[in-house]
N, C-alpha and C positions, 0 to 999 in steps of 0.2 A: 710398326708397333703391333703387338699381339694383344687383342682386347676380347675378353670373354663377356658374354651377356647372360645374366641371371634374371629369370622372370617366373612368375606363377602362371604356367601355361594353361591352367584350368579357367582362366578369366579371358574371354575372347578379345576384349578391347586392349588388353595388355599384350596379347599376341600380335595384334595389328600394330601397336606402337613399337614393339620389338622388331618387327619386320621393317618398319620405317627407319629405325636406328641402324639396323643391319645394312640397309640400302645406302644410308649416308656413309657408313664406314667403308663398305666395299667400293663405293664411288670415289672415296679418297685413297683407295688402294691400301687399306689397312687390313691386317689379318684378323678375321672374326673367329673366335673359338667357341664352339657350341657343343653341348652334349647331344647324343644321338636322338634321344626322345624329343628334344626341342626342335631339332632339324626336321623330324618327321611331322611334328605338330605345325610348324611354320611353313611346311612344304617348300623348303629352301632348295633352289636349283643348284646343280653342281657349279662350283666356282673355284678358281685358284686362290681366292681370298677367303674361303670358308674352310675351316678345319673341324673335323668331327672327333669327339671323344666319347668314351663309354659312359662317363659320369661327369657331373658338375665339378666334383673335386679335381678330376684330372684336367679339365679345361682351365679351372682357376689356377692350378699349379703351374701351368705353362704360359700364363698371361702376364703382361706387364701391368695392365690396369683391368679392373673388373667394373662393368657397368651394371648397376642394379636397376631394373625397369619395373616400377610398381610404386607401392607406398612404403611406409615405415616397416611394415611386417616383412616385406621382401628385403629391405635393408638389414633387418635383424638376421634373417636367414643367410644373407650374403656375408654378414659379419662372422657368422659361425663357420662359413666355408673358408674365410681368409684368415681366421684368428692365428693359426700357427705359422702361416707363410708371410703375413704382413702385407699382402697385396693391396694397393690403394683402391678405394671404391669411389666411383662417381655415381650418385643416386639421381635418377631421372624420375620424377614423380608422375605417375599415372593413377595414383590413388586419390585419397581425400585430402588429409591434412598435409602429409609429406614434410614433417619437420626435419627428419634426417635426410630424406631425399629432397633436397631443396632446389634442384634444377627442374623447371617445368618443361613439359613436352614441347611446347612451341619454341622454347629456347635451346632445344637439343642440338640442332645443327650448329649453332654458334658455340655451344659448350664443347662439342666434339672438335670444332676447328681450334679452339683454345687448347684443348687436350693434346691434339696432334702437334700443335705449334709449341708445346712446352710452356704455355702460359698458365701454369697452375702450381700449387703447393699442396702439401699434405698436412693434415691436422691429426695428431694422435689422440685417440680416446682410450683410456684404460678400461680394462674389464675386471670383474670380480670372479673369484672362483669359490665354490662351496664343496665341502666334503662331509659326509655323514660319519659319525663316530663308528670305528670298526670297519670302515670301507676304504677301498683304494681308488674309487671312481671320483673324478672331479667333474663338477658342473660349472659352466661358465655363463656369465651374463654381461651384456653390454648396457642394458637398461636397468634391470632390477631382478632381485629374487623376491618371491612372494610366498608368505605363509598365510593360508586361508582355511576356513572351515569347510569340511565336507558336507556337514548337515546345513540345511538352509535356515535353521532356527537357533542354533546354539553358538555362543561365543567360543573363542579359543583363549587359552592362557599360556603365555610364553615368558620365560625368563631370559634376559640378555646379560651377557658378561663381557667385559672389556679386559682382557688378560685375566687376572684373578679377582678383579673388582666386579661386583654385581652392579649393573647399570639400573635395571628396573624390572618390574614384573608387569606385563601388559595383559589386560583383559580387553579384547577387541574382536571385531569381525575378521581382522587380518593384520599382518605386519609386513611392511615393505622395507627392503634394504636396497637402496638405489645408488647408482653412480651419478656423477654430474651429468653425463649424457642422458640418463634416465630421469633426472630431476624434473624434466618438463613433460614426463609421461604420467604414469599412474600416480607417482609421488605428488605431482602438482595437483591432480584431481582430488587427492586425499588431503590436501591442505599443506603439503610440504613446500619447502623453499626452492626457488630457482637457483641453481649453482652454475657458475661459469665452467665450461668444459675442462679448462686446464687446472682447476683447483684439485689438489690431491686428497680428496675426502670422499666419504660415503655418508648417506643420510638414512637414518632409521625413522620411518613414519608409520604410526599406527593407523589402521582403517577403522573409523567409527569406534574409538576407544570408550570404555565404560568409566571414564574419569575426565572431568573438564580440564584438569591440570596436566594431562598427558599430551605432550606436543612432540613435534619432530626434534630429532637430535642429530647434529652433524658430528661425525667422528673422523679422526685421521685414518687414511687408508693404508698407512704403512704398518699397522698392527691389526691383528685379527680380532673378530668378535665371535662369541659362541652363543647360539640360541637353542634352547631346549624346551620341550613341552612339559608343563607341570599342571596336573599330574600326567605321567607318561603315556597313559592309555588313550589319550585323546586321538580322534581321527582328524588328521591335518593334511591338507594338500600342500605340497612344496613345488614351486615352479620357477623356471628361469626364462625370462623374456617371453612369457606366455605359453611355454611348453612345460607340461607336467614332468617332473623328475621322478623316475622310477626308483624308489628306495626299497630296501629290504622289508618285506612284509612282516608285520608284528614286531618290528624293531622300534623302540622308543625314539621319538624324534630328537636328535641331538646333532646340530649342524655347526660347523666352523666356517666362517666366511672371511676372506681376505683378498687383497689385491692380487690378481694373477700376473704371470710373467708375460702375457700376451696383450698387445695393444692393437686396436683397430685403426687403420689409417684411412681417413676420409679425404677425397680430393676437394680442394677449395679453389674456386675460380676467381678471377679478378672481379672486384666490385661487390662482393658479398661479405657481410660480417654477422656475427652471432646476434647482436642487438637488432640489426635489421630483420633478421629472421624471426626474432621474438615479436617485433612489432607487426610484421606482415602476417605470420602464421597464427599467432596467439592473440593478436590485437592488443598486445601488452602496452599499457599506458594510454590507450585510446580514450580521447575525451568524447563521451557520449551525451554531453549536456546540450549540445546544439541540435 
């Protein structure tokens, strides 16, 4: 099996964990695919079971499975690398929460044994894409798109349309458009609902809205929404999964968002389910009265 490893090599403890995982894989005579910079950082010795590639993208393209070593930020980065190829991702958590990367490092050896033995399935997570009016560039998000203020003191005002129907005008610190996967991230912190991963919807959640009656709204993902700044001269940051999208300067913000053609495939090992992860990672439903 060809397995590529993706890690933020600027964090020393994650490099140590990646070296441990690489040793487990090569000990099982699996082909480990690494980009050159990571090989140099890990000081990997020459081995018939290690292949070098110029970039992460090339390593991922030749792999059967991609292992993301780190936290959810690394998982989001890995998802961007695999979006067009659909390579399955196994997340091994060396970060803090690790909601997407739900295999813990102490369980890595057992997880790899199950992976090699074919004891796994994949779970598809859909992504959203966004395009600015007059542009041909698409931006993709596994978790969410975020509209937020550039100034630390002023609100933003946005209008949202569903087809030709006006949904609402939002006065808020920001506006989130999240997938079911992203519903447990920023959306949840902003008071939005938890959505099961397989539900084909997106959720619009305002951040600190200037109206008590403005709440999250769940929309079908098979149709597009349009979000524009009103008035158009507002300075608004637009980001996807925590990365700022570079839009044309001095262009009024006018964004169309819809379900993309790309799904991200996550490796699911035996004995884990979504509700278990909710209870374990988010302490969902925990009784704190005792």
